[in-house]
Chimera marker file (.cmm) of the C-alpha trace (Angstrom):
<marker_set name="trace">
<marker id="1" x="12.299" y="7.830" z="18.375" r="1" g="1" b="0" radius="0.5"/>
<marker id="2" x="13.286" y="11.078" z="17.039" r="1" g="1" b="0" radius="0.5"/>
<marker id="3" x="12.540" y="11.437" z="12.761" r="1" g="1" b="0" radius="0.5"/>
<marker id="4" x="15.387" y="14.705" z="11.319" r="1" g="1" b="0" radius="0.5"/>
<marker id="5" x="13.704" y="16.592" z="9.084" r="1" g="1" b="0" radius="0.5"/>
<marker id="6" x="15.876" y="15.210" z="5.677" r="1" g="1" b="0" radius="0.5"/>
<marker id="7" x="13.562" y="11.933" z="7.177" r="1" g="1" b="0" radius="0.5"/>
<marker id="8" x="10.740" y="13.157" z="6.994" r="1" g="1" b="0" radius="0.5"/>
<marker id="9" x="11.041" y="14.778" z="3.889" r="1" g="1" b="0" radius="0.5"/>
<marker id="10" x="12.032" y="11.181" z="2.279" r="1" g="1" b="0" radius="0.5"/>
<marker id="11" x="9.212" y="10.192" z="3.799" r="1" g="1" b="0" radius="0.5"/>
<marker id="12" x="6.619" y="12.705" z="1.725" r="1" g="1" b="0" radius="0.5"/>
<marker id="13" x="8.791" y="12.149" z="-1.399" r="1" g="1" b="0" radius="0.5"/>
<marker id="14" x="8.901" y="8.413" z="-1.469" r="1" g="1" b="0" radius="0.5"/>
<marker id="15" x="4.858" y="8.396" z="-0.973" r="1" g="1" b="0" radius="0.5"/>
<marker id="16" x="4.271" y="11.300" z="-3.416" r="1" g="1" b="0" radius="0.5"/>
<marker id="17" x="6.376" y="9.349" z="-6.142" r="1" g="1" b="0" radius="0.5"/>
<marker id="18" x="4.739" y="6.135" z="-4.907" r="1" g="1" b="0" radius="0.5"/>
<marker id="19" x="1.444" y="7.703" z="-5.567" r="1" g="1" b="0" radius="0.5"/>
<marker id="20" x="2.523" y="9.492" z="-9.190" r="1" g="1" b="0" radius="0.5"/>
<marker id="21" x="3.858" y="5.926" z="-10.725" r="1" g="1" b="0" radius="0.5"/>
<marker id="22" x="1.474" y="3.384" z="-8.785" r="1" g="1" b="0" radius="0.5"/>
<marker id="23" x="-1.568" y="5.277" z="-7.411" r="1" g="1" b="0" radius="0.5"/>
<marker id="24" x="-3.210" y="5.752" z="-3.860" r="1" g="1" b="0" radius="0.5"/>
<marker id="25" x="-4.175" y="2.189" z="-2.854" r="1" g="1" b="0" radius="0.5"/>
<marker id="26" x="0.403" y="1.341" z="-3.417" r="1" g="1" b="0" radius="0.5"/>
<marker id="27" x="1.243" y="4.438" z="-1.862" r="1" g="1" b="0" radius="0.5"/>
<marker id="28" x="-1.447" y="4.114" z="1.308" r="1" g="1" b="0" radius="0.5"/>
<marker id="29" x="-0.264" y="0.262" z="1.169" r="1" g="1" b="0" radius="0.5"/>
<marker id="30" x="3.871" y="1.446" z="1.232" r="1" g="1" b="0" radius="0.5"/>
<marker id="31" x="2.657" y="3.811" z="3.718" r="1" g="1" b="0" radius="0.5"/>
<marker id="32" x="1.576" y="1.459" z="5.736" r="1" g="1" b="0" radius="0.5"/>
<marker id="33" x="5.072" y="-0.824" z="5.232" r="1" g="1" b="0" radius="0.5"/>
<marker id="34" x="7.527" y="2.408" z="6.078" r="1" g="1" b="0" radius="0.5"/>
<marker id="35" x="5.283" y="3.095" z="9.296" r="1" g="1" b="0" radius="0.5"/>
<marker id="36" x="5.537" y="-0.756" z="10.376" r="1" g="1" b="0" radius="0.5"/>
<marker id="37" x="9.375" y="-0.902" z="10.219" r="1" g="1" b="0" radius="0.5"/>
<marker id="38" x="9.413" y="2.382" z="11.681" r="1" g="1" b="0" radius="0.5"/>
<marker id="39" x="7.056" y="0.932" z="14.560" r="1" g="1" b="0" radius="0.5"/>
<marker id="40" x="9.353" y="-1.808" z="15.025" r="1" g="1" b="0" radius="0.5"/>
<marker id="41" x="12.416" y="0.489" z="15.982" r="1" g="1" b="0" radius="0.5"/>
<marker id="42" x="10.695" y="1.805" z="18.839" r="1" g="1" b="0" radius="0.5"/>
<marker id="43" x="11.670" y="-1.361" z="20.258" r="1" g="1" b="0" radius="0.5"/>
<marker id="44" x="15.163" y="-0.072" z="20.514" r="1" g="1" b="0" radius="0.5"/>
<marker id="45" x="18.439" y="-1.060" z="18.204" r="1" g="1" b="0" radius="0.5"/>
<marker id="46" x="17.829" y="-4.849" z="19.127" r="1" g="1" b="0" radius="0.5"/>
<marker id="47" x="15.498" y="-5.341" z="16.480" r="1" g="1" b="0" radius="0.5"/>
<marker id="48" x="15.958" y="-8.408" z="14.123" r="1" g="1" b="0" radius="0.5"/>
<marker id="49" x="17.624" y="-7.349" z="10.548" r="1" g="1" b="0" radius="0.5"/>
<marker id="50" x="18.976" y="-4.319" z="11.981" r="1" g="1" b="0" radius="0.5"/>
<marker id="51" x="22.334" y="-4.115" z="10.182" r="1" g="1" b="0" radius="0.5"/>
<marker id="52" x="25.490" y="-1.924" z="11.115" r="1" g="1" b="0" radius="0.5"/>
<marker id="53" x="27.082" y="0.607" z="8.252" r="1" g="1" b="0" radius="0.5"/>
<marker id="54" x="30.635" y="-0.342" z="8.791" r="1" g="1" b="0" radius="0.5"/>
<marker id="55" x="32.288" y="2.085" z="6.105" r="1" g="1" b="0" radius="0.5"/>
<marker id="56" x="30.437" y="4.742" z="7.606" r="1" g="1" b="0" radius="0.5"/>
<marker id="57" x="31.484" y="6.528" z="10.833" r="1" g="1" b="0" radius="0.5"/>
<marker id="58" x="28.750" y="7.765" z="13.551" r="1" g="1" b="0" radius="0.5"/>
<marker id="59" x="27.621" y="4.437" z="14.682" r="1" g="1" b="0" radius="0.5"/>
<marker id="60" x="25.062" y="4.239" z="11.548" r="1" g="1" b="0" radius="0.5"/>
<marker id="61" x="22.768" y="1.474" z="11.149" r="1" g="1" b="0" radius="0.5"/>
<marker id="62" x="19.791" y="0.372" z="8.596" r="1" g="1" b="0" radius="0.5"/>
<marker id="63" x="16.925" y="-1.267" z="8.574" r="1" g="1" b="0" radius="0.5"/>
<marker id="64" x="15.101" y="-2.691" z="5.716" r="1" g="1" b="0" radius="0.5"/>
<marker id="65" x="11.179" y="-1.712" z="5.189" r="1" g="1" b="0" radius="0.5"/>
<marker id="66" x="10.590" y="-5.230" z="3.539" r="1" g="1" b="0" radius="0.5"/>
<marker id="67" x="9.890" y="-7.342" z="6.991" r="1" g="1" b="0" radius="0.5"/>
<marker id="68" x="7.030" y="-9.574" z="7.695" r="1" g="1" b="0" radius="0.5"/>
<marker id="69" x="5.926" y="-10.633" z="4.075" r="1" g="1" b="0" radius="0.5"/>
<marker id="70" x="5.595" y="-6.797" z="3.407" r="1" g="1" b="0" radius="0.5"/>
<marker id="71" x="7.623" y="-5.628" z="0.193" r="1" g="1" b="0" radius="0.5"/>
<marker id="72" x="9.668" y="-2.648" z="0.017" r="1" g="1" b="0" radius="0.5"/>
<marker id="73" x="12.578" y="-1.181" z="-1.782" r="1" g="1" b="0" radius="0.5"/>
<marker id="74" x="13.778" y="1.392" z="1.251" r="1" g="1" b="0" radius="0.5"/>
<marker id="75" x="16.270" y="1.757" z="4.234" r="1" g="1" b="0" radius="0.5"/>
<marker id="76" x="15.690" y="3.228" z="7.389" r="1" g="1" b="0" radius="0.5"/>
<marker id="77" x="19.141" y="5.038" z="8.823" r="1" g="1" b="0" radius="0.5"/>
<marker id="78" x="19.521" y="5.677" z="11.987" r="1" g="1" b="0" radius="0.5"/>
<marker id="79" x="21.427" y="5.723" z="14.849" r="1" g="1" b="0" radius="0.5"/>
<marker id="80" x="21.440" y="5.611" z="18.586" r="1" g="1" b="0" radius="0.5"/>
<marker id="81" x="21.687" y="8.744" z="19.449" r="1" g="1" b="0" radius="0.5"/>
<marker id="82" x="24.306" y="10.117" z="21.839" r="1" g="1" b="0" radius="0.5"/>
<marker id="83" x="24.012" y="11.700" z="25.725" r="1" g="1" b="0" radius="0.5"/>
<marker id="84" x="20.482" y="10.250" z="26.345" r="1" g="1" b="0" radius="0.5"/>
<marker id="85" x="19.219" y="8.243" z="29.468" r="1" g="1" b="0" radius="0.5"/>
<marker id="86" x="17.166" y="5.683" z="27.546" r="1" g="1" b="0" radius="0.5"/>
<marker id="87" x="18.526" y="4.252" z="23.814" r="1" g="1" b="0" radius="0.5"/>
<marker id="88" x="16.471" y="7.044" z="21.768" r="1" g="1" b="0" radius="0.5"/>
<marker id="89" x="16.905" y="6.613" z="18.007" r="1" g="1" b="0" radius="0.5"/>
<marker id="90" x="17.674" y="9.742" z="15.426" r="1" g="1" b="0" radius="0.5"/>
<marker id="91" x="15.933" y="8.585" z="11.744" r="1" g="1" b="0" radius="0.5"/>
<marker id="92" x="18.179" y="10.563" z="9.663" r="1" g="1" b="0" radius="0.5"/>
<marker id="93" x="16.913" y="9.307" z="6.236" r="1" g="1" b="0" radius="0.5"/>
<marker id="94" x="14.808" y="6.904" z="4.345" r="1" g="1" b="0" radius="0.5"/>
<marker id="95" x="16.314" y="5.996" z="1.114" r="1" g="1" b="0" radius="0.5"/>
<marker id="96" x="16.082" y="3.140" z="-1.460" r="1" g="1" b="0" radius="0.5"/>
<marker id="97" x="18.190" y="0.707" z="-1.054" r="1" g="1" b="0" radius="0.5"/>
<marker id="98" x="20.154" y="0.871" z="-4.231" r="1" g="1" b="0" radius="0.5"/>
<marker id="99" x="21.741" y="4.472" z="-3.462" r="1" g="1" b="0" radius="0.5"/>
<marker id="100" x="25.087" y="4.774" z="-2.435" r="1" g="1" b="0" radius="0.5"/>
<marker id="101" x="24.226" y="5.006" z="1.102" r="1" g="1" b="0" radius="0.5"/>
<marker id="102" x="27.555" y="6.872" z="2.561" r="1" g="1" b="0" radius="0.5"/>
<marker id="103" x="26.884" y="10.081" z="-0.436" r="1" g="1" b="0" radius="0.5"/>
<marker id="104" x="23.573" y="10.551" z="1.496" r="1" g="1" b="0" radius="0.5"/>
<marker id="105" x="23.775" y="10.077" z="4.740" r="1" g="1" b="0" radius="0.5"/>
<marker id="106" x="25.392" y="12.271" z="7.707" r="1" g="1" b="0" radius="0.5"/>
<marker id="107" x="28.824" y="10.993" z="8.720" r="1" g="1" b="0" radius="0.5"/>
<marker id="108" x="29.611" y="13.304" z="11.720" r="1" g="1" b="0" radius="0.5"/>
<marker id="109" x="28.278" y="12.534" z="15.542" r="1" g="1" b="0" radius="0.5"/>
<marker id="110" x="25.945" y="15.787" z="15.002" r="1" g="1" b="0" radius="0.5"/>
<marker id="111" x="24.159" y="14.489" z="11.995" r="1" g="1" b="0" radius="0.5"/>
<marker id="112" x="25.507" y="17.532" z="9.684" r="1" g="1" b="0" radius="0.5"/>
<marker id="113" x="26.089" y="15.857" z="6.332" r="1" g="1" b="0" radius="0.5"/>
<marker id="114" x="29.925" y="14.777" z="4.884" r="1" g="1" b="0" radius="0.5"/>
<link id1="1" id2="2" r="1" g="1" b="0" radius="0.2"/>
<link id1="2" id2="3" r="1" g="1" b="0" radius="0.2"/>
<link id1="3" id2="4" r="1" g="1" b="0" radius="0.2"/>
<link id1="4" id2="5" r="1" g="1" b="0" radius="0.2"/>
<link id1="5" id2="6" r="1" g="1" b="0" radius="0.2"/>
<link id1="6" id2="7" r="1" g="1" b="0" radius="0.2"/>
<link id1="7" id2="8" r="1" g="1" b="0" radius="0.2"/>
<link id1="8" id2="9" r="1" g="1" b="0" radius="0.2"/>
<link id1="9" id2="10" r="1" g="1" b="0" radius="0.2"/>
<link id1="10" id2="11" r="1" g="1" b="0" radius="0.2"/>
<link id1="11" id2="12" r="1" g="1" b="0" radius="0.2"/>
<link id1="12" id2="13" r="1" g="1" b="0" radius="0.2"/>
<link id1="13" id2="14" r="1" g="1" b="0" radius="0.2"/>
<link id1="14" id2="15" r="1" g="1" b="0" radius="0.2"/>
<link id1="15" id2="16" r="1" g="1" b="0" radius="0.2"/>
<link id1="16" id2="17" r="1" g="1" b="0" radius="0.2"/>
<link id1="17" id2="18" r="1" g="1" b="0" radius="0.2"/>
<link id1="18" id2="19" r="1" g="1" b="0" radius="0.2"/>
<link id1="19" id2="20" r="1" g="1" b="0" radius="0.2"/>
<link id1="20" id2="21" r="1" g="1" b="0" radius="0.2"/>
<link id1="21" id2="22" r="1" g="1" b="0" radius="0.2"/>
<link id1="22" id2="23" r="1" g="1" b="0" radius="0.2"/>
<link id1="23" id2="24" r="1" g="1" b="0" radius="0.2"/>
<link id1="24" id2="25" r="1" g="1" b="0" radius="0.2"/>
<link id1="25" id2="26" r="1" g="1" b="0" radius="0.2"/>
<link id1="26" id2="27" r="1" g="1" b="0" radius="0.2"/>
<link id1="27" id2="28" r="1" g="1" b="0" radius="0.2"/>
<link id1="28" id2="29" r="1" g="1" b="0" radius="0.2"/>
<link id1="29" id2="30" r="1" g="1" b="0" radius="0.2"/>
<link id1="30" id2="31" r="1" g="1" b="0" radius="0.2"/>
<link id1="31" id2="32" r="1" g="1" b="0" radius="0.2"/>
<link id1="32" id2="33" r="1" g="1" b="0" radius="0.2"/>
<link id1="33" id2="34" r="1" g="1" b="0" radius="0.2"/>
<link id1="34" id2="35" r="1" g="1" b="0" radius="0.2"/>
<link id1="35" id2="36" r="1" g="1" b="0" radius="0.2"/>
<link id1="36" id2="37" r="1" g="1" b="0" radius="0.2"/>
<link id1="37" id2="38" r="1" g="1" b="0" radius="0.2"/>
<link id1="38" id2="39" r="1" g="1" b="0" radius="0.2"/>
<link id1="39" id2="40" r="1" g="1" b="0" radius="0.2"/>
<link id1="40" id2="41" r="1" g="1" b="0" radius="0.2"/>
<link id1="41" id2="42" r="1" g="1" b="0" radius="0.2"/>
<link id1="42" id2="43" r="1" g="1" b="0" radius="0.2"/>
<link id1="43" id2="44" r="1" g="1" b="0" radius="0.2"/>
<link id1="44" id2="45" r="1" g="1" b="0" radius="0.2"/>
<link id1="45" id2="46" r="1" g="1" b="0" radius="0.2"/>
<link id1="46" id2="47" r="1" g="1" b="0" radius="0.2"/>
<link id1="47" id2="48" r="1" g="1" b="0" radius="0.2"/>
<link id1="48" id2="49" r="1" g="1" b="0" radius="0.2"/>
<link id1="49" id2="50" r="1" g="1" b="0" radius="0.2"/>
<link id1="50" id2="51" r="1" g="1" b="0" radius="0.2"/>
<link id1="51" id2="52" r="1" g="1" b="0" radius="0.2"/>
<link id1="52" id2="53" r="1" g="1" b="0" radius="0.2"/>
<link id1="53" id2="54" r="1" g="1" b="0" radius="0.2"/>
<link id1="54" id2="55" r="1" g="1" b="0" radius="0.2"/>
<link id1="55" id2="56" r="1" g="1" b="0" radius="0.2"/>
<link id1="56" id2="57" r="1" g="1" b="0" radius="0.2"/>
<link id1="57" id2="58" r="1" g="1" b="0" radius="0.2"/>
<link id1="58" id2="59" r="1" g="1" b="0" radius="0.2"/>
<link id1="59" id2="60" r="1" g="1" b="0" radius="0.2"/>
<link id1="60" id2="61" r="1" g="1" b="0" radius="0.2"/>
<link id1="61" id2="62" r="1" g="1" b="0" radius="0.2"/>
<link id1="62" id2="63" r="1" g="1" b="0" radius="0.2"/>
<link id1="63" id2="64" r="1" g="1" b="0" radius="0.2"/>
<link id1="64" id2="65" r="1" g="1" b="0" radius="0.2"/>
<link id1="65" id2="66" r="1" g="1" b="0" radius="0.2"/>
<link id1="66" id2="67" r="1" g="1" b="0" radius="0.2"/>
<link id1="67" id2="68" r="1" g="1" b="0" radius="0.2"/>
<link id1="68" id2="69" r="1" g="1" b="0" radius="0.2"/>
<link id1="69" id2="70" r="1" g="1" b="0" radius="0.2"/>
<link id1="70" id2="71" r="1" g="1" b="0" radius="0.2"/>
<link id1="71" id2="72" r="1" g="1" b="0" radius="0.2"/>
<link id1="72" id2="73" r="1" g="1" b="0" radius="0.2"/>
<link id1="73" id2="74" r="1" g="1" b="0" radius="0.2"/>
<link id1="74" id2="75" r="1" g="1" b="0" radius="0.2"/>
<link id1="75" id2="76" r="1" g="1" b="0" radius="0.2"/>
<link id1="76" id2="77" r="1" g="1" b="0" radius="0.2"/>
<link id1="77" id2="78" r="1" g="1" b="0" radius="0.2"/>
<link id1="78" id2="79" r="1" g="1" b="0" radius="0.2"/>
<link id1="79" id2="80" r="1" g="1" b="0" radius="0.2"/>
<link id1="80" id2="81" r="1" g="1" b="0" radius="0.2"/>
<link id1="81" id2="82" r="1" g="1" b="0" radius="0.2"/>
<link id1="82" id2="83" r="1" g="1" b="0" radius="0.2"/>
<link id1="83" id2="84" r="1" g="1" b="0" radius="0.2"/>
<link id1="84" id2="85" r="1" g="1" b="0" radius="0.2"/>
<link id1="85" id2="86" r="1" g="1" b="0" radius="0.2"/>
<link id1="86" id2="87" r="1" g="1" b="0" radius="0.2"/>
<link id1="87" id2="88" r="1" g="1" b="0" radius="0.2"/>
<link id1="88" id2="89" r="1" g="1" b="0" radius="0.2"/>
<link id1="89" id2="90" r="1" g="1" b="0" radius="0.2"/>
<link id1="90" id2="91" r="1" g="1" b="0" radius="0.2"/>
<link id1="91" id2="92" r="1" g="1" b="0" radius="0.2"/>
<link id1="92" id2="93" r="1" g="1" b="0" radius="0.2"/>
<link id1="93" id2="94" r="1" g="1" b="0" radius="0.2"/>
<link id1="94" id2="95" r="1" g="1" b="0" radius="0.2"/>
<link id1="95" id2="96" r="1" g="1" b="0" radius="0.2"/>
<link id1="96" id2="97" r="1" g="1" b="0" radius="0.2"/>
<link id1="97" id2="98" r="1" g="1" b="0" radius="0.2"/>
<link id1="98" id2="99" r="1" g="1" b="0" radius="0.2"/>
<link id1="99" id2="100" r="1" g="1" b="0" radius="0.2"/>
<link id1="100" id2="101" r="1" g="1" b="0" radius="0.2"/>
<link id1="101" id2="102" r="1" g="1" b="0" radius="0.2"/>
<link id1="102" id2="103" r="1" g="1" b="0" radius="0.2"/>
<link id1="103" id2="104" r="1" g="1" b="0" radius="0.2"/>
<link id1="104" id2="105" r="1" g="1" b="0" radius="0.2"/>
<link id1="105" id2="106" r="1" g="1" b="0" radius="0.2"/>
<link id1="106" id2="107" r="1" g="1" b="0" radius="0.2"/>
<link id1="107" id2="108" r="1" g="1" b="0" radius="0.2"/>
<link id1="108" id2="109" r="1" g="1" b="0" radius="0.2"/>
<link id1="109" id2="110" r="1" g="1" b="0" radius="0.2"/>
<link id1="110" id2="111" r="1" g="1" b="0" radius="0.2"/>
<link id1="111" id2="112" r="1" g="1" b="0" radius="0.2"/>
<link id1="112" id2="113" r="1" g="1" b="0" radius="0.2"/>
<link id1="113" id2="114" r="1" g="1" b="0" radius="0.2"/>
</marker_set>
């Protein structure tokens, strides 16, 4: 997996916001929730729960962080990296599930914004 700078920033911002709103214990728990979803993606783009973003180009997919009894409101937005020998996932963003995804995710193969 290859996280983008935006995905890394999203992760840090989510944890900071959670810490400020709910405290250290909840921020630690939510960090584990997001990390668990990211670890699941190491198995490739066939993990149960993955959804294709049909309304957005570039082969974008999402995985909700709420998995295996863990609660969460964020989606990991990713695509299979082009021109790689084995499936490598580019983690593009980690966004709240209420956000307008097409507005916040790259829409081109090279990952540049719309």
